[in-house]
N, C-alpha and C positions, 0 to 999 in steps of 0.2 A: 472460614477459607481466605484467605489473599484474593483479592480481586486485580488480575495480573491486566496489562492493555500493551496494545501491537500496535508497531508502524509497519505498514506493509506498504510495496512498488506492483502493481499491477500493469501484465504487456497485456496490448489490444490489439482487436485482430490486424490496425492499420500501423502497426508496427510503432504505438504513442507509449510513453509512457506517465500511469497516475501513482498518484503518489497520496495515504490519508493513516487512518489512527482508528484502533477501533479496540474493543475488549472482547471480541467474539469475531476472527478472520473469518472461520466459515461463514459464518450465518452471514458476513457484511460483504462477500465474494458473492453468494449466492442473490443478495438484495442490487449487486452491481450487474447481475446476469440478466436478472428480471427488468432493470432500469430502473431501479425504485433508492437506487443511493446516491450517485450524483449528477450531476448534468451535465459533467463531460463523458461519463461511460454510460451514458444514453445515446451521445453521439458518436462516441468512441466504444464500439466493443469489449469486451474484458472477452480477451482470450485462457489468461492464466494466473497467477501471483506467483511473481519470481522471487520476491522479497521479503521475508517477515524477521520481526526484531521484537523480542518481548522485552516490557520495564515493568517495573512491580508501581508507578503509579501514573493516572494518566500525563499529567504535566510533562513527564520525560517522555514518554510516548508524541504529544504534541512539538514539544522541542526537536526532536529527533525530526517529524515529519517536517518542519519548516527547516530547520540544516539542509536536508535534502530536498525539496524543492528548489534550493536557491545554486544547488549543485548543476551542472554540465550534466549533458546524455553522457558519455563517458563516464566519467565519476561514477555517476547513477548505476549506468551497467557495471562498473568495476564491483560494488557493492554485491551484486547478487550473484557477479561470474563469480566471486572467490567463496560462494556459500553452497555449502555440501546439499 
């Protein structure tokens, strides 16, 4: 069984965006909602996951996370507005 990794973007209740990576998006989102995942999402409560992209390696997912974090908000919104 090949382990997959994911880069994701969460929309918060105060309309902020948070980007991260994980090997289990559903479990990670539940941790964010419980306030156990990241300091940022303890202060900015998660509303929903708006973007998820799958990668074969952790390294690829981390590189994508880094790339996304450098984008301006309109560019980030373009990523998930084009996702079905």
